[in-house]
C-alpha positions as CSV (number, residue, x, y, z in Angstrom):
1,M,51.8,-68.3,8.4
2,M,49.5,-65.7,6.9
3,N,47.2,-66.9,4.1
4,T,48.2,-64.7,1.1
5,T,45.7,-66.4,-1.3
6,S,42.6,-64.9,0.4
7,E,40.8,-62.3,-1.6
8,I,41.6,-58.7,-0.4
9,K,38.3,-57.2,0.8
10,P,37.3,-53.6,0.7
11,L,38.3,-51.6,3.8
12,L,35.9,-49.0,5.1
13,G,37.7,-46.1,6.7
14,V,35.7,-44.1,9.3
15,M,36.6,-40.5,10.2
16,G,35.4,-40.6,13.7
17,G,35.4,-38.8,17.0
18,M,33.0,-36.1,16.0
19,G,31.6,-37.1,18.5
20,T,32.8,-40.3,20.0
21,Q,29.4,-41.7,20.8
22,A,28.2,-41.0,17.3
23,T,31.2,-43.0,15.9
24,A,30.4,-45.9,18.2
25,C,26.7,-45.8,17.2
26,F,27.7,-45.8,13.5
27,Y,29.8,-48.9,14.0
28,D,26.9,-50.6,15.8
29,K,24.6,-49.8,12.9
30,L,27.1,-51.3,10.5
31,H,27.2,-54.4,12.5
32,E,23.4,-54.7,12.8
33,L,22.9,-54.4,9.0
34,Q,25.2,-57.3,8.2
35,P,23.6,-60.8,8.3
36,V,26.6,-63.1,8.4
37,E,27.2,-66.8,8.8
38,K,30.6,-66.3,10.5
39,E,32.8,-63.6,11.9
40,Q,35.0,-63.3,8.8
41,D,32.0,-62.3,6.7
42,Y,31.8,-58.9,8.4
43,L,33.1,-55.8,6.6
44,D,36.6,-54.8,7.4
45,V,36.5,-51.4,9.1
46,L,39.3,-49.0,10.2
47,I,38.2,-46.3,12.6
48,C,40.3,-43.1,13.0
49,S,38.8,-41.4,16.0
50,M,40.0,-37.9,16.5
51,P,37.9,-35.9,19.0
52,S,40.6,-33.3,19.1
53,I,39.4,-32.0,15.7
54,P,38.3,-28.3,16.3
55,D,34.7,-27.6,16.7
56,R,33.1,-27.4,13.2
57,T,30.1,-25.3,14.2
58,A,32.3,-22.7,16.1
59,F,34.4,-22.2,12.9
60,I,31.4,-22.0,10.5
61,T,29.5,-19.5,12.7
62,G,32.5,-17.3,13.3
63,Q,33.0,-18.1,17.0
64,S,36.4,-19.6,16.3
65,T,39.2,-18.8,13.7
66,E,40.7,-22.3,14.0
67,S,39.8,-24.2,10.9
68,P,39.0,-27.9,11.3
69,L,40.0,-28.6,7.7
70,P,43.7,-29.4,8.2
71,H,42.8,-31.8,11.0
72,L,40.1,-33.4,8.9
73,L,42.6,-33.8,6.1
74,R,45.0,-35.5,8.5
75,A,42.4,-38.0,9.5
76,A,41.5,-38.8,5.9
77,K,45.1,-39.2,4.9
78,I,45.8,-41.5,7.8
79,L,42.9,-43.8,6.6
80,E,44.0,-43.5,2.9
81,E,47.6,-44.4,3.7
82,A,46.5,-47.3,5.9
83,G,44.7,-48.9,3.0
84,A,41.1,-47.8,3.2
85,T,39.3,-48.1,-0.1
86,C,36.6,-45.6,0.8
87,I,35.7,-43.3,3.7
88,A,32.6,-42.6,5.8
89,L,32.3,-39.4,7.7
90,P,29.6,-39.7,10.4
91,C,29.5,-36.0,11.1
92,A,27.1,-33.9,9.1
93,T,28.6,-30.5,10.0
94,S,32.0,-31.7,8.7
95,H,30.5,-32.0,5.2
96,Y,30.9,-28.2,5.0
97,F,34.5,-29.1,4.1
98,Y,33.5,-32.0,1.8
99,D,34.7,-30.6,-1.5
100,E,38.0,-29.5,-0.1
101,L,38.6,-32.9,1.5
102,S,37.7,-34.8,-1.7
103,K,40.2,-32.8,-3.8
104,E,43.0,-33.9,-1.5
105,I,42.1,-37.6,-1.0
106,N,42.4,-40.2,-3.7
107,I,39.7,-42.6,-2.5
108,P,36.0,-42.0,-2.4
109,I,34.5,-40.2,0.5
110,L,30.8,-41.0,1.0
111,N,28.7,-37.8,1.0
112,L,26.3,-38.3,3.9
113,L,24.2,-35.3,2.9
114,E,23.7,-36.5,-0.7
115,E,23.0,-40.0,0.4
116,T,20.3,-38.7,2.8
117,A,18.8,-36.6,0.0
118,I,18.7,-39.7,-2.3
119,Y,17.0,-41.7,0.5
120,I,14.4,-39.1,1.1
121,N,13.7,-38.7,-2.6
122,N,13.3,-42.4,-3.0
123,R,10.6,-42.3,-0.3
124,N,8.8,-39.6,-2.3
125,I,9.1,-37.1,0.7
126,K,9.0,-33.5,-0.6
127,N,8.9,-31.5,2.6
128,V,11.3,-31.9,5.6
129,C,12.5,-30.1,8.7
130,L,16.2,-30.2,9.3
131,L,17.3,-30.7,13.0
132,A,21.0,-30.0,13.0
133,T,23.8,-27.9,14.5
134,D,24.0,-24.2,13.9
135,G,27.0,-24.9,11.7
136,T,25.1,-27.3,9.4
137,I,22.2,-24.8,9.1
138,K,24.4,-21.8,8.4
139,G,26.7,-23.7,6.0
140,K,23.7,-24.7,3.9
141,A,25.4,-27.8,2.5
142,F,22.4,-30.0,3.6
143,H,20.0,-27.6,2.0
144,R,21.9,-27.7,-1.3
145,A,21.8,-31.5,-1.3
146,L,18.1,-31.6,-0.8
147,E,17.4,-28.8,-3.3
148,K,18.8,-31.1,-6.1
149,F,15.7,-33.2,-5.6
150,N,13.3,-30.3,-5.1
151,I,12.9,-31.2,-1.5
152,E,11.6,-28.2,0.5
153,T,13.6,-27.7,3.8
154,T,12.6,-25.8,6.9
155,I,14.5,-25.3,10.1
156,P,13.3,-25.0,13.7
157,Q,12.4,-21.7,15.4
158,P,15.3,-20.1,17.3
159,D,14.1,-21.3,20.7
160,I,13.8,-24.8,19.5
161,Q,17.2,-24.6,17.8
162,S,18.7,-23.5,21.0
163,D,17.3,-26.5,22.8
164,L,18.6,-28.8,20.0
165,M,22.1,-27.3,20.4
166,E,22.0,-28.0,24.1
167,I,21.0,-31.6,23.5
168,I,23.8,-32.1,20.9
169,Y,26.6,-30.6,23.0
170,D,25.4,-32.5,26.2
171,I,25.7,-35.8,24.2
172,K,29.1,-34.7,22.9
173,K,30.5,-34.3,26.4
174,G,29.1,-37.7,27.5
175,T,26.0,-36.5,29.4
176,H,23.1,-39.0,29.5
177,V,20.3,-37.4,27.5
178,P,16.9,-39.0,27.4
179,P,15.0,-38.8,24.1
180,D,11.9,-37.1,25.5
181,L,12.7,-33.5,24.5
182,L,13.9,-34.6,21.0
183,N,10.8,-36.7,20.5
184,M,8.5,-33.8,21.6
185,I,10.2,-31.4,19.2
186,A,9.9,-33.8,16.3
187,E,6.3,-34.7,17.1
188,N,5.3,-31.0,17.2
189,I,7.0,-30.3,13.9
190,L,5.4,-33.3,12.2
191,K,2.0,-32.1,13.3
192,Q,2.5,-28.7,12.0
193,E,4.5,-28.5,8.8
194,S,6.6,-31.4,7.5
195,Q,6.3,-34.9,6.1
196,A,9.4,-35.9,7.9
197,V,12.2,-34.7,10.2
198,I,15.8,-35.2,9.4
199,L,18.0,-36.0,12.4
200,G,20.7,-34.0,10.7
201,C,23.3,-34.3,13.5
202,T,24.7,-37.7,14.3
203,E,24.4,-37.0,18.1
204,L,20.6,-36.8,17.7
205,C,20.7,-40.1,15.9
206,I,22.0,-41.8,19.1
207,I,19.0,-41.0,21.2
208,A,16.2,-41.0,18.6
209,D,13.4,-43.6,18.8
210,K,12.8,-45.6,15.7
211,N,10.2,-43.7,13.7
212,P,9.9,-43.7,9.9
213,E,9.1,-40.0,10.0
214,M,12.4,-39.3,11.8
215,I,15.1,-39.9,9.3
216,N,18.2,-41.2,11.0
217,I,21.2,-40.2,9.0
218,L,23.5,-42.8,10.7
219,D,21.2,-45.5,9.3
220,V,21.5,-44.0,5.9
221,L,25.3,-43.7,6.1
222,A,25.7,-47.3,7.4
223,Q,23.6,-48.7,4.5
224,A,25.4,-46.5,1.9
225,S,28.8,-47.6,3.3
226,L,27.9,-51.2,2.9
227,N,26.6,-50.7,-0.6
228,K,29.7,-48.8,-1.6
229,C,32.1,-51.5,-0.3
230,A,30.0,-54.2,-1.9
231,A,30.5,-52.5,-5.2
232,Q,34.3,-52.2,-4.9
């Protein structure tokens, strides 16, 4: 018989599938951050993985007229109705729709972009280069989050941006991508202009080496998710 006297724990909902490997990597990071004595001590997590959600970058850049918003809302409502107490969205580009999502959902949705800006500000970093999708860069949501803390943000040159998009979409379709090109891009940027590089697409976070000058937004989101659930 089920024990009904146990305390009801917070339930983290994860809007996943954008892409699938990034979602799996996020869950791994959640796991690694939790020092537990037994299995039952881990955070309860409910993952809704919907890779069928239309391409966010294609919509933001005008290459598609199919809005991802109704599909994002569906995923968020599935998690809310299933009992999630807060939601993590491990896809930076999807935060273009953050305000519209938040208006329709009655539980908190962690803002990955703002959490990253807070993390960078706490490290007293004032100049960063944003490596992200064309959609994230055009949508400017990440820029606005960083501007709140007077953090100067640059973006890669067009040829480098093209290389990054190829890396991102190769990872999304399951191609094995070694970190060499990403590391070279980051190293060159750090030598020239920026205190740090933001891995502003969760696909890039999958292949990145651990480097304090390369800010892994999945690490930031995993810690922020644990902090939020601990406070509930």
